[in-house]
Each structure stands twice: as structure tokens, then as C-alpha cells.
N, C-alpha and C positions, 0 to 999 in steps of 0.2 A: 504494500500500500504506500502510495506517495503522500508523505506527511511533510508539511512545511512548518518548521518552527520559526516563530516570530518573536524577537526580543527587542524592546524599545527602551532606549536611554535618552534622557533629555540633557542637552548641553546648551544652556541659555535659551535662545529661541530656535535652536536647531534640534530636531528629533532624529536620532540615529537609529535606524531599524536594521538589525542584524538578522539575516535570513539563513536558514539551514535546511537544505533539502531541495526539492524540485518545485519550480513555479509553473504549475501545469493547470490546465482547464479543470474546473471543479472546485472542491473545497479549498485548495491551496490559494487559488486566485481570489475566490470569493472572500476568504478570511482576510487576506492581505488588503483587498479593496475596502472592506468594512473598517479595518484598522486605520487606513489612510484617511478615509472619509470621516471617521470619528475624530481624528486628530485635526483635520481641516475645519470641521465644524467648531472646534474649540480654538480656532485662530492660528493653527500651525501652518506656515507657508514655506518653511525651509526643512527639506528632508535630505538625509544621507541614507542610502541603501547600501549596506555592507553585503556584497555578493560573494565573499570569499568561499563560503560553504554551500553555494548553490550548485547543485549537480547538473540540473537541466532546466531549460526554459522553453516553453512553446509559444505559439502565436498569441494565445490569450495572456500569457505572462508579459510578452513584449508589448502587447496592447495596453496593459495596465501601467507599465513603465512610461510609455509615451503619454497616456492619459494623465498620469500623475504629474509628469513634467509640464505639460501644457496648462493644466488647471492651476498649478502653483505659480507658473510664470505669469499667467493672466492676473493673479492676485499679488504680484510683486515678489514672489519667492522663487524657488527652484528645487530641483531634484538632482543630487550628485551621486555618482556611483563609486563604490570603493571595491577595488581588487576583484573585478568580475572574473570568474573562472574562464578557462580557455573556451569551453563550450558556449558560455554566454556571450563572450566576445565574438566568436564565429557567427553565432546566430544574429547578433546585432549588425555585424558586417554584411552578412548575406541579405539582410533586409534593408541595407543602406541607411541604417538608423544610428550607427555608432557615433557619427559626427554631431548628433543632436545633444549628446550628453557630455558633461564634464566628468572625466574618469580620473580617479586618484588611486595611488597604491596604498595609502594609509588613511584611516578614519580621521585622525587628528588634522591631516592636511585638508581633507574635504570640509571639515567643520571650520577650520581657520579661513578657508577661502570665502566664507560668507561675510567675514569682517570687512567693513567698508562698502558693502553692497546694499 
């Protein structure tokens, strides 16, 4: 069974979401979407997704990343990705979407990149 573990840590006005598992159609994407929507309803506009332990991502997972990026940018925030696995990078490249995202090798760099923006 594909289970996606979601851990959220707050750093000032940035929410860092560490994901562990596969971001696939069904409960994984649904639960992550609910988590992001709930945080956004409470004013969060700056997200960091730590993808170090994401084993796979499908089109619904990619769609959620793009949807989150655009909705946060519309509201003056952003979504930044940390250490995406080789599979995630390849999938984003194949979809010609990698250039949309700021990608960092470490969480602290991604969080610091929000300063001054």
C-alpha cells in the first residue's frame, strides 16, 4: 500500500512539509491537498516541500505541486522544493515543469530564500 507520511514544521511564516513515500493519485494526494488547503486557509503563503524521501510521483502529484505553486504565488507567496529524488526530478523534467520551481539541496537554504521577498 502506498502511504505518504506528512510532517509539518513551522519556521516563522514558512511551513516546511517533509514528505515520505509516494505522491500518487488517491489518499496520498488527497491528504496532502487537504493539509495544504488547511494551512492556506489559516494564512500560510510560503511553503517548502522536502522531497528527499519521496519515492515516486504521478501526474496527480505533479498537478498538486503546480496547483500549490500557482495558488501561493497568486497570494504573494511561493512553493520551494528541497532535494527532490532522482525520480521526481525526471518526472518534472519530462513534463517540462522543473523550471517553474525553485529547487534547493537543503531545507534551511529554501527557508532562508524567503527572506527579503
